[in-house]
C-alpha positions in Angstrom: -33.5 -17.1 -77.7 -34.7 -13.6 -76.7 -32.8 -10.4 -76.4 -33.8 -6.9 -75.5 -32.8 -3.8 -77.5 -33.3 -0.1 -77.1 -33.5 1.7 -80.5 -33.4 5.5 -80.5 -33.9 7.7 -83.6 -31.3 10.5 -83.6 -31.9 11.7 -87.2 -34.6 11.8 -89.8 -32.9 8.9 -91.6 -33.1 6.9 -88.3 -36.8 7.8 -88.0 -37.6 6.4 -91.4 -35.5 3.3 -90.9 -37.1 2.5 -87.6 -40.6 3.2 -88.7 -40.1 0.8 -91.7 -38.7 -1.8 -89.3 -41.7 -1.5 -87.0 -44.1 -1.8 -89.9 -42.5 -4.9 -91.3 -42.2 -6.5 -87.9 -46.0 -6.3 -87.5 -46.9 -7.1 -91.1 -44.8 -10.4 -90.9 -45.8 -11.3 -87.4 -46.7 -15.0 -87.2 -45.1 -15.8 -90.6 -41.9 -17.5 -91.5 -39.9 -14.4 -92.0 -36.6 -12.8 -90.8 -35.2 -9.3 -90.9 -32.0 -9.4 -92.9 -29.6 -6.8 -94.5 -28.3 -3.8 -92.7 -31.2 -3.7 -90.3 -30.3 -7.2 -89.2 -26.7 -6.3 -88.5 -27.7 -3.2 -86.6 -30.3 -5.1 -84.5 -27.8 -7.8 -83.6 -25.2 -5.3 -82.5 -27.7 -3.5 -80.4 -28.9 -6.8 -78.8 -25.3 -7.9 -78.3 -23.4 -4.7 -77.6 -19.7 -4.5 -78.0 -17.8 -1.6 -76.4 -16.5 0.9 -78.9 -18.4 -0.6 -81.8 -21.5 1.4 -83.0 -24.4 0.0 -85.2 -24.7 1.2 -88.7 -28.3 2.4 -89.4 -29.7 1.6 -92.8 -32.9 2.8 -94.6 -34.9 -0.1 -96.0 -36.2 -3.1 -94.1 -35.0 -6.2 -96.0 -37.0 -9.3 -95.1 -36.3 -12.9 -95.9 -39.4 -15.0 -96.6 -40.0 -18.5 -97.8 -41.0 -19.1 -101.4 -44.3 -20.5 -100.2 -45.1 -17.3 -98.4 -44.0 -15.2 -101.4 -46.3 -17.2 -103.6 -49.3 -16.8 -101.3 -49.4 -13.1 -101.7 -50.3 -12.6 -98.0 -47.6 -10.1 -97.3 -48.2 -8.2 -100.5 -51.8 -7.7 -99.4 -50.8 -6.7 -95.9 -48.3 -4.2 -97.2 -51.0 -2.6 -99.4 -53.4 -2.4 -96.5 -50.7 -0.6 -94.5 -50.4 2.0 -97.2 -47.4 0.7 -99.1 -47.3 0.6 -102.9 -45.3 -1.9 -104.9 -42.4 0.0 -106.6 -41.1 -3.3 -108.1 -42.0 -6.9 -107.8 -40.5 -7.3 -104.3 -39.9 -3.6 -103.3 -42.5 -1.5 -101.5 -42.7 2.1 -100.3 -45.1 4.1 -98.1 -45.1 7.9 -98.2 -45.1 9.6 -94.8 -46.2 13.2 -95.4 -46.3 13.8 -91.7 -42.5 13.7 -91.7 -42.1 16.0 -94.7 -39.9 19.1 -94.5 -41.3 22.1 -96.4 -39.7 22.4 -99.8 -38.4 18.8 -99.9 -39.9 15.6 -101.4 -42.2 13.6 -99.2 -40.1 10.9 -97.5 -40.9 7.2 -97.8 -40.6 4.1 -95.7 -39.1 1.3 -97.8 -39.2 -2.5 -97.5 -38.0 -5.3 -99.7 -39.1 -9.0 -99.6 -36.4 -11.5 -100.5 -36.5 -15.3 -101.1 -33.8 -17.9 -100.8 -31.7 -18.7 -103.8 -31.4 -22.3 -104.9 -27.6 -22.0 -105.1 -24.8 -19.5 -104.5 -26.1 -17.1 -107.2 -28.3 -14.0 -106.9 -31.1 -14.2 -109.3 -34.7 -13.0 -110.0 -37.5 -15.5 -109.4 -41.3 -15.3 -109.9 -43.6 -16.5 -107.2 -47.4 -15.9 -107.2 -47.0 -13.8 -110.3 -44.6 -11.3 -108.7 -40.8 -11.1 -109.2 -38.5 -11.5 -106.2 -34.8 -11.2 -105.6 -33.4 -14.6 -104.6 -30.5 -14.3 -102.3 -27.9 -17.0 -101.3 -27.8 -18.0 -97.6 -31.4 -17.1 -96.9 -32.4 -20.7 -96.6 -30.1 -20.9 -93.5 -31.7 -17.7 -92.2 -35.1 -19.2 -92.4 -34.2 -22.7 -91.2 -32.3 -21.6 -88.1 -34.1 -20.9 -84.9 -34.4 -17.1 -84.8 -33.2 -14.6 -82.3 -36.3 -12.8 -81.0 -35.4 -9.2 -80.3 -37.9 -7.3 -78.1 -37.2 -3.8 -79.1 -38.3 -0.5 -77.6 -38.2 2.1 -80.4 -38.0 5.8 -79.5 -38.9 8.2 -82.3 -37.8 11.8 -82.7 -41.0 13.1 -81.1 -40.3 11.1 -78.0 -43.0 8.5 -78.6 -42.0 4.8 -77.9 -43.1 1.8 -79.9 -42.6 -1.8 -78.6 -42.1 -4.4 -81.4 -40.8 -7.9 -81.6 -38.3 -8.6 -84.5 -37.0 -11.9 -85.6 -33.4 -12.0 -86.9 -31.1 -14.9 -87.9 -28.4 -16.0 -85.4 -25.1 -14.1 -85.7 -23.4 -16.9 -87.7 -26.1 -17.1 -90.3 -26.1 -13.3 -90.5 -22.4 -13.4 -91.3 -23.0 -16.1 -94.0 -25.7 -13.9 -95.6 -23.5 -10.8 -95.5 -20.5 -12.7 -96.8 -22.5 -13.8 -99.9 -23.7 -10.2 -100.3 -20.1 -8.9 -100.3 -18.9 -11.5 -102.7 -21.6 -10.6 -105.1 -21.6 -6.8 -105.0 -18.4 -5.7 -103.1 -20.2 -2.9 -101.3 -18.4 -1.1 -98.4 -21.6 -1.4 -96.3 -21.3 -5.2 -96.4 -17.7 -5.1 -95.2 -18.7 -2.7 -92.4 -21.6 -5.0 -91.3 -19.3 -8.1 -91.4 -16.8 -6.3 -89.2 -19.4 -5.5 -86.6 -20.9 -9.0 -86.6 -17.5 -10.5 -86.2 -16.8 -8.3 -83.2 -20.0 -9.8 -81.6 -18.5 -13.3 -82.3 -15.3 -12.3 -80.6 -17.1 -10.8 -77.5 -19.6 -13.5 -76.8 -19.6 -17.3 -76.5 -21.1 -19.5 -79.2 -23.9 -20.4 -76.7 -24.8 -16.8 -76.2 -25.2 -16.0 -79.9 -27.0 -19.1 -81.1 -24.1 -21.2 -82.1 -21.0 -20.9 -84.3 -19.8 -23.4 -86.9 -17.7 -21.4 -89.3 -14.5 -22.6 -87.5 -15.4 -26.3 -88.0 -14.0 -28.8 -90.5 -15.8 -29.8 -93.7 -17.5 -26.5 -94.4 -19.7 -26.9 -97.5 -22.5 -25.2 -99.3 -23.5 -21.7 -98.2 -21.2 -21.8 -95.2 -18.2 -23.0 -97.2 -18.8 -20.2 -99.8 -19.1 -17.7 -97.0 -15.8 -18.8 -95.4 -14.0 -18.6 -98.8 -15.4 -15.1 -99.3 -14.3 -13.9 -95.8 -10.8 -15.1 -96.4 -10.7 -13.4 -99.8 -11.8 -10.3 -98.0 -8.8 -10.5 -95.7 -6.5 -10.4 -98.7 -8.3 -7.3 -100.1 -9.4 -5.3 -97.2 -6.2 -3.3 -96.7 -6.5 -2.1 -100.3 -10.0 -0.8 -99.8 -10.0 2.9 -99.2 -13.7 3.5 -99.0 -14.6 1.4 -95.9 -14.8 2.6 -92.4 -13.4 -0.4 -90.5 -10.0 -1.2 -89.0 -8.6 -3.5 -91.7 -6.0 -5.3 -89.6 -8.6 -6.0 -86.9 -11.1 -7.4 -89.5 -8.5 -9.7 -90.9 -7.5 -10.9 -87.4 -11.2 -11.6 -86.5 -11.6 -13.7 -89.6 -8.4 -15.6 -88.9 -9.5 -16.2 -85.3 -13.0 -17.4 -86.0 -13.3 -18.7 -89.6 -11.6 -21.9 -90.8 -9.5 -21.4 -93.8 -10.5 -23.8 -96.6 -7.9 -25.9 -98.3 -8.0 -26.8 -101.9 
C-alpha cells in the first residue's frame, strides 16, 4: 500500500525531526526496517488525515530492524558514514552546525535502532557486539506488509526533499504504542494512541491495511495491547497531563477494540 504525505517544517524542532527522518529513510532503504515511535504516528496521521486532528511532531527517528540486520552492523556503518556518532549502543546523533543559533548549543539529529522483544517485556539485547533496546510488538511491525509513504518534506529554507518511508499498518502501530504506554505511562503515548484510533474510526479496514483488534481470540502482542487499551480507558479521565479528549478516547477503544474476558 502506498500513500502520499506532505510534511512541512514550521519550527526548528520540526526541521531537526524531518531531517533525521529523511536521513534514516535513506540509510535503511532496501533493508527490513520500519519507522516506529512518534514519527510513525505523525506520518500515519499525515497520510490518513482526520479533520480536526493534528499530528504530533517528535524529535528522534525510532526505527525497528530485525535482529539479523542489527547483528550485521550494516546500518551502524551507514550511520557513521552519514556523520552520525554512536551515543549509546543503539542511539545515534549527528551535529548540524549549519542550523545552529549563535550562543546556543549546536543542534543534533537523533536516531534510535530498535529490535523486537522475544516476549511482552522491554529489555536490552546484544547483537553484533552492540546493545539494542528490544521492544514488544516490533515483530508484528516487521512481519506485516508496510505502508509505503511517499513524502515531500519542505524545510524552513523552502527546499523540498522527496523520501520514501516505510511504516507499519495502523493496527500494528497501535499495538506497538499500547505496549509502550503499558511500560512507561508517558503522555505522548496516549496522545499518539488517540490520533491513531481516530484514523481507525475515519477509514475502513481495507484502507488502512486491515484491522483485527476487534476480533475474537486475541492473543500474544495483540491480546496484551487490547488489555492495555482497556486499562487506559479506566485511567484516562484521571490523567491531567495529556492533551486528548478523554471521553472520546474511551469511546474509540470501546468501538474498535474487543474487551478481553478472563
